[in-house]
Steps between C-alpha positions, in 0.01 A plus 500: 500500500760447220824706497386663175166609650673618819747714291208651313330580839804650626561709191135633529556600862825688417329673202193590714733667762700677216189629313296579821762577764386502862614789709625712217577860621673670778423563875547852623556638854808347658514176309839315449618555153729268316617540146682207341586381139651216320739646255531157302159542359374833601237410762438789739282506816381772732368337807321677787433319832281610795657324806331556841584313817706246309206412258501590123160685489525586136734441194483656162734507205548673171766452236553334170646170385434152362187316578680282761635799679175685524296197595725411764474854641116471488514156677745622758308808596190265548689254709662728735205722585388453861795282581763554780832609360649166607222309324567703172874443528442122556278497182765670310756244600260221392456672171875551445551146563230393264665734234832321545333150465583422869282302742277746676246504783174345349309583807475866382219564246640700215163536334554672147868539578536114427427595131869646478654160594588440136722806486769293684562317168599828342804650702496816308148581613554430863606856569179616322290290747687602813536869447192603695575265777847634531348858517261382775787349699705822464211708617411316805859470591537882497173556686 
């Protein structure tokens, strides 16, 4: 697949998550709640996580921001649901390395998250893409 076609595919995956976000909303009843923002561009996220016995049973988000920020939040909630906290943190590390253009563990299937790979070429947008992931890291570390 050509680079141009791959870029178009990635853009369509990002826009699909932005226009049809997965796990949008909030979890009630004892969920971990994390609010974070990116003052540089105005992105805000309200993340709720249900963690039981070291496993993220559910993850939902609400907020507002650019397409990259909201798509990344949608992808992150999908990716961490059902994962052990350690696995979610490892996934977050791999994602951060990818955002920084560093070599990362290719053995982990990033699924739709791979579509955000091109963001690493735009340093000003990296914080947009990583906001939800930083919120998840903060939430599980406080758990």
